[in-house]
Each structure stands twice: as structure tokens, then as C-alpha cells.
N, C-alpha and C positions, 0 to 999 in steps of 0.2 A: 621336612621333618622338624627342623629347628624352629620354624615359624609356628608349627602346631604345638611344639613343646612350650614355646613362649605363651601361646594362647591358653594352654592348660594351666601353667603357673599363674597367669593373670586371673583365671577363673578361681583357682584355689585361694589366692590372696583376697579376691573380692568376696568369697563366701566365708572367710575366716570368722567374721563377726557374727555370722548366723549359726555357727557350729556350737555344739554343747561345750561348756568350759571344762567338763570332766573327761574329755577324750584322752585315752592313754598316750596317743601319739598323734601329731598333726598329719593331715593327708599328705601323701607323697605320690610321685609319679616317676617313671623312668622310660627312656626311649629304648625300644626293642625292635630289632629287625625280625619279623615273623619267619623269615627264611633261615634264620640261624637255628642250628640243632645242637643239642648238648654233645660234648665230646667225652664226658665222663658222668656216670650216674652211680652214686653210692647208696647202699642200703645199710642202715644202722639198726642193730638189734641188741638186746641185752637179756640175759637170763636172770639178772639180779636187780636191775633198775626198772621202774615203771616207764611206760612210753613217754610220759610227759617230761621226765628227767632226761631221757635220751634226746628228745626234741630240743629241750633247753640247751643241752650241750652243743648239739649240731647248730642251732641258731646263734647262740651267743659266742661260741668259741670257733668251731670248725668252719662255719660259713664266713666269718670275718677274716680268719687267717687265710682261707683259700682265696678270698677276693683281693687280698693284698699281694698275692704272688704276681710278679711281672708277667704280663701277657694274658692274664685272666680278666675277661671283661665283666663277668658277673658270676656270682655263686647264689643259686636259688635254693632255699631250704623248704621242702614241702613234706607233707605226710602226716601232720598232726593237727589237732584242732587249734585254731587261732581265734583271737578276739574277732567279733563281728560288729558291724555298724548297724544299729537299729534306727530305722527312720520312722518318725512319727509324723503323719500327714493329717492336716486338718482339712477335710474336703470343702468346708465352707470358705476357705481362703484360696481355693484353686479356681482358675489360674492366678498366679501371683500378679500383683499390679506392676505395671511397667512405667 
């Protein structure tokens, strides 16, 4: 798994020059064991705040604080729209030169 993570990081580094300069965040990865299951699932709602603000709170405050607790391996925040990567492909340039 460590060797695969190294290969992924190397691929991200190699592709960095080809990525758009206006990406809001650089590509990232994390090692995950697919056999792991969550031990806690929280649902946040609000009668006064829009869903985007609830997600912003969960992502920027709650998730970061939970991930800092000793023994917590990761805190994953899901459930709202997030930025997407748009890929523009020029069929005339496929396959890429080697």
C-alpha cells in the first residue's frame, strides 16, 4: 500500500504542470482500508441556515476538530455539492505521445 501511495504521489507531481492554474485546490489522495467501517455517522440539519452554510460549518470546523481527536483516523464530510473537476479532451491529441 505504501508503494502504491508513492506511485500515486509521483503521478500527481508529474501531472502538476499540465493542470489548470486556476484549480481551487491541488489534487490530493489518502490511503484507505476498504474494510474499515464508520463508527459514527452524524446528520446535521438547520431550520434557519441554508444547506450550503451547514455544510460549510461541517467541513471547515466540525470535520477538522473531529480529525484532531486522538484515536480518530479520519473524518469524512459528505452530503452537499462540492466543486467538480471539468476535463477538456482534445480527441485529435489522443493517445498522448510517449
